[in-house]
SERO-4910 file (N, C-alpha, C, O; in steps of 0.05 Angstrom, whole numbers):
BEGIN
 pado doro    nc1    nc2    nc3   cac1   cac2   cac3    cc1    cc2    cc3    oc1    oc2    oc3
  Met    A    426   -196    605    442   -219    597    431   -231    571    446   -239    554
  Val    A    405   -232    569    393   -244    544    398   -226    520    401   -236    498
  Arg    A    397   -199    524    402   -181    502    430   -187    489    433   -185    465
  Thr    A    449   -193    506    476   -199    495    475   -226    481    488   -230    461
  Leu    A    459   -245    492    457   -271    479    444   -269    452    452   -282    433
  Ile    A    423   -253    450    409   -250    424    427   -235    404    424   -240    380
  Arg    A    444   -217    414    462   -204    395    484   -223    386    493   -221    363
  Glu    A    492   -241    403    513   -261    395    502   -284    378    517   -296    363
  Met    A    476   -289    381    464   -311    366    462   -303    337    458   -280    330
  Asp    A    464   -323    320    461   -319    291    433   -309    285    413   -322    294
  Thr    A    431   -287    270    405   -275    265    387   -293    249    363   -296    255
  Lys    A    398   -306    229    381   -324    212    370   -347    228    347   -354    224
  Ser    A    386   -359    245    375   -382    261    354   -373    280    334   -387    284
  Phe    A    357   -349    292    336   -339    310    310   -334    295    288   -342    304
  Ile    A    312   -321    272    288   -314    256    275   -339    246    250   -341    246
  Asp    A    290   -359    238    278   -384    228    263   -399    250    241   -409    246
  Lys    A    275   -401    274    262   -414    296    237   -399    305    217   -411    312
  Cys    A    239   -373    305    216   -356    313    194   -359    292    170   -360    300
  Ala    A    201   -359    267    181   -361    246    166   -388    247    143   -390    241
  Glu    A    181   -410    254    168   -436    258    147   -435    280    126   -447    277
  Glu    A    154   -421    302    134   -418    324    110   -402    315     87   -408    323
  Phe    A    114   -381    299     92   -364    290     74   -380    270     50   -374    269
  Leu    A     85   -398    255     70   -415    237     49   -431    252     27   -436    242
  Lys    A     55   -439    276     37   -455    292     14   -439    305     -6   -450    313
  Met    A     18   -412    308     -2   -395    321    -24   -387    301    -18   -378    279
  Lys    A    -48   -390    310    -70   -382    292    -75   -352    291    -87   -342    273
  Glu    A    -65   -337    311    -68   -308    312    -49   -294    292    -53   -271    285
  Met    A    -28   -308    283     -8   -296    266    -11   -304    237      8   -305    222
  Gln    A    -36   -309    228    -41   -316    200    -39   -291    182    -46   -269    190
  Met    A    -29   -295    158    -27   -273    139    -54   -266    128    -69   -284    118
  Pro    A    -62   -241    128    -88   -233    117    -88   -237     86    -67   -236     74
  Glu    A   -111   -242     75   -113   -249     47   -104   -226     28    -93   -231      7
  Asn    A   -107   -201     37   -100   -179     19    -70   -175     17    -61   -159      0
  Phe    A    -54   -189     32    -25   -187     30    -12   -209     14     13   -210     12
  Ile    A    -28   -226      1    -17   -248    -14     -1   -238    -38     20   -248    -45
  Tyr    A    -13   -218    -52      0   -209    -77     12   -181    -74     21   -170    -94
  Ser    A     13   -170    -50     24   -143    -47     54   -143    -45     66   -162    -35
  Lys    A     66   -121    -54     95   -117    -51    101   -107    -23     82    -98     -9
  Thr    A    125   -109    -14    132    -99     12    142    -70     12    146    -59     33
  Gly    A    144    -59    -11    152    -31    -13    155    -21    -41    155    -38    -60
  Pro    A    158      5    -46    161     15    -73    187      9    -86    190     12   -110
  His    A    207      0    -71    233     -7    -82    234    -35    -93    254    -43   -104
  Lys    A    213    -51    -89    212    -79    -98    196    -80   -124    177    -65   -129
  Lys    A    205    -98   -142    191   -102   -167    168   -121   -165    147   -118   -177
  Tyr    A    172   -142   -148    152   -163   -146    145   -168   -117    158   -158    -99
  Ser    A    123   -183   -113    116   -191    -86    135   -212    -77    148   -225    -93
  Pro    A    137   -218    -51    155   -238    -41    149   -265    -52    126   -273    -54
  Ser    A    170   -280    -59    166   -306    -71    164   -329    -50    153   -350    -56
  Asn    A    174   -324    -26    172   -343     -5    144   -343      6    134   -322     14
  Pro    A    130   -366      7    103   -366     18    101   -360     48     80   -353     58
  Asn    A    123   -364     62    124   -359     91    136   -332     97    146   -328    120
  Trp    A    136   -313     79    149   -287     84    137   -272    107    150   -256    120
  Trp    A    111   -275    111     97   -261    133    109   -268    160    113   -251    177
  Tyr    A    114   -294    164    123   -304    190    153   -296    194    162   -291    216
  Ile    A    168   -296    172    196   -287    173    198   -258    180    214   -250    196
  Arg    A    180   -242    167    180   -213    173    171   -208    202    181   -190    215
  Ala    A    152   -224    212    142   -221    239    165   -227    259    168   -213    279
  Ala    A    180   -248    253    202   -255    271    224   -234    270    235   -227    291
  Ser    A    229   -223    247    248   -201    245    239   -176    259    255   -162    272
  Leu    A    213   -170    257    202   -147    271    204   -151    302    210   -132    316
  Leu    A    198   -175    311    200   -180    340    228   -176    350    233   -165    371
  Arg    A    248   -185    334    276   -182    341    283   -152    342    298   -143    359
  Arg    A    274   -137    322    279   -109    319    268    -93    343    281    -76    354
  Val    A    243   -100    351    230    -87    374    245    -94    399    248    -77    417
  Tyr    A    254   -119    401    268   -128    425    294   -113    428    301   -105    451
  Leu    A    309   -110    407    335    -97    409    334    -67    409    349    -54    424
  Asn    A    316    -54    394    315    -25    391    293    -11    406    292     13    406
  Gly    A    274    -26    418    249    -14    428    253      8    448    273      6    462
  Pro    A    237     27    451    212     32    437    217     42    408    233     60    403
  Val    A    204     29    390    208     35    361    180     37    348    162     22    355
  Gly    A    177     56    330    152     60    316    152     49    288    173     40    278
  Val    A    129     52    275    126     41    248    144     57    228    156     45    210
  Ser    A    147     83    232    163     99    214    192     90    214    205     89    193
  Arg    A    203     85    238    231     77    240    235     49    228    255     44    216
  Leu    A    215     32    232    217      5    220    215      6    190    228    -10    176
  Arg    A    199     24    179    197     28    150    224     36    139    232     27    117
  Ser    A    239     53    153    265     61    144    284     37    145    301     34    127
  Tyr    A    282     20    165    300     -3    167    295    -23    144    314    -34    134
  Tyr    A    270    -28    137    264    -47    116    263    -35     88    256    -49     69
  Gly    A    269    -10     85    269      3     59    293     -5     43    309    -22     51
  Gly    A    296      8     20    319      1      2    322     22    -20    310     43    -19
  Arg    A    338     15    -40    344     32    -62    324     28    -84    319      5    -93
  Lys    A    312     49    -94    293     47   -116    306     54   -142    319     75   -145
  Glu    A    303     36   -162    313     42   -189    294     61   -202    269     57   -202
  Arg    A    305     82   -215    288    102   -228    296    107   -257    294    129   -267
  Gly    A    305     86   -270    312     89   -298    340    102   -301    359     93   -289
  His    A    341    124   -317    367    138   -321    374    155   -297    397    162   -294
  Lys    A    355    163   -282    360    180   -259    375    164   -237    373    140   -236
  Pro    A    389    178   -219    403    164   -198    383    150   -179    360    159   -176
  Glu    A    392    128   -167    375    114   -148    370    131   -123    387    148   -116
  Lys    A    348    126   -110    342    140    -85    335    119    -64    323     98    -70
  Thr    A    341    125    -39    333    108    -17    304    115     -9    297    138     -5
  Val    A    287     94     -9    259     98     -2    252     80     22    265     60     26
  Arg    A    232     88     37    223     72     59    204     49     49    192     51     28
  Ser    A    203     28     64    187      5     58    157     13     62    151     33     74
  Gly    A    140     -4     52    111     -1     57    105     -5     86    117    -23     99
  Gly    A     86     10     97     80      8    125     56    -10    132     53    -17    155
  Gly    A     41    -18    112     17    -34    118     23    -61    130     11    -68    150
  Ser    A     42    -76    119     49   -102    130     62    -99    157     57   -116    175
  Ile    A     79    -79    160     92    -75    186     72    -69    208     73    -80    229
  Arg    A     53    -51    201     33    -43    220     15    -67    228      8    -71    251
  Glu    A      7    -83    208    -10   -106    212      4   -127    229     -8   -139    247
  Ile    A     30   -132    224     45   -152    240     48   -142    269     45   -158    287
  Leu    A     53   -116    273     55   -106    300     29   -108    315     29   -114    339
  Gln    A      7   -104    301    -20   -107    314    -24   -137    321    -36   -142    342
  Gln    A    -16   -155    304    -18   -183    310     -1   -191    334     -9   -207    351
  Leu    A     24   -180    335     41   -185    358     30   -174    384     34   -185    405
  Glu    A     15   -152    382      1   -141    405    -21   -159    414    -25   -163    438
  Thr    A    -37   -170    396    -59   -188    404    -48   -214    416    -61   -225    434
  Val    A    -25   -223    406    -13   -247    419     -2   -240    446     -2   -257    464
  Gly    A      7   -216    450     17   -207    476     47   -204    477     58   -201    498
  Phe    A     61   -206    454     90   -204    454    100   -175    453    122   -169    462
  Val    A     83   -157    444     91   -128    441     69   -111    453     45   -119    452
  Glu    A     77    -89    464     57    -70    475     66    -42    469     89    -36    464
  Lys    A     46    -23    470     52      5    465     66     17    489     58     10    512
  Asn    A     86     34    485    101     46    506     84     68    519     73     85    504
  Lys    A     82     68    545     67     89    558     85    111    569     75    129    583
  Gly    A    110    110    563    130    130    573    131    154    555    112    159    539
  Lys    A    153    169    557    157    193    541    161    187    512    151    202    494
  Lys    A    175    165    506    181    158    478    158    141    467    153    119    478
  Pro    A    145    150    446    124    133    435    136    110    419    159    111    410
  Gly    A    120     90    415    129     67    399    121     41    413    106     41    432
  Arg    A    132     19    403    125     -7    414    150    -19    428    172    -15    419
  Ile    A    144    -32    450    165    -45    466    158    -74    470    135    -82    465
  Ile    A    177    -90    478    172   -118    482    158   -121    509    165   -107    529
  Ser    A    138   -139    511    124   -144    536    138   -166    551    157   -178    542
  Gln    A    128   -172    575    140   -193    591    136   -220    578    154   -237    578
  Lys    A    113   -225    566    108   -250    551    126   -252    527    136   -274    521
  Gly    A    131   -230    513    149   -230    490    177   -235    499    193   -249    485
  Asp    A    185   -224    522    212   -228    532    216   -257    539    237   -268    533
  Asn    A    196   -270    551    199   -298    557    200   -315    532    215   -335    531
  Phe    A    185   -307    511    185   -321    486    213   -320    473    223   -340    463
  Val    A    225   -296    473    251   -293    461    272   -309    477    290   -321    465
  Lys    A    270   -308    503    288   -324    520    286   -354    514    306   -368    514
  Lys    A    262   -363    510    257   -391    503    270   -399    477    283   -420    474
  Ile    A    267   -381    456    279   -386    430    309   -386    432    322   -404    420
  Val    A    321   -368    447    350   -366    450    361   -390    465    381   -401    457
  Ser    A    347   -398    486    356   -421    502    355   -447    485    372   -464    488
  Glu    A    334   -450    469    332   -474    452    354   -474    431    364   -496    424
  Ala    A    362   -451    421    383   -450    401    410   -456    412    428   -466    399
  Asn    A    414   -449    438    440   -453    451    444   -481    460    466   -488    468
  Lys    A    424   -498    459    427   -526    468    443   -543    448    447   -566    452
***
């Protein structure tokens, strides 16, 4: 029932509310080496929003919730884009995996995500993460 509610809920409002909650958590702090890094080879500059780490973490949590079990490679494809190559035609490239991997590890330490022990490798939402998502959705529906 909640999966349908999260699909019907506005994506931006869910990510904004989730990012606000992540800002309050000390486990979800952005590492210093990601301050000036780009998110992928298709980007020219690093993110201009100072809270981009928490927004990406909220987006990743939503992605794992809806598509899980999902791995870093599949998430890199989702967050990738078109790379400008001068006169040559553009190509689709995958996003950088360092920030995605680091955020998934932080979500594991918080307890929202866990590694799948089944046949399909990847990360799935944990019971604590499921309760967190339900709380965010219920607050948004009030």
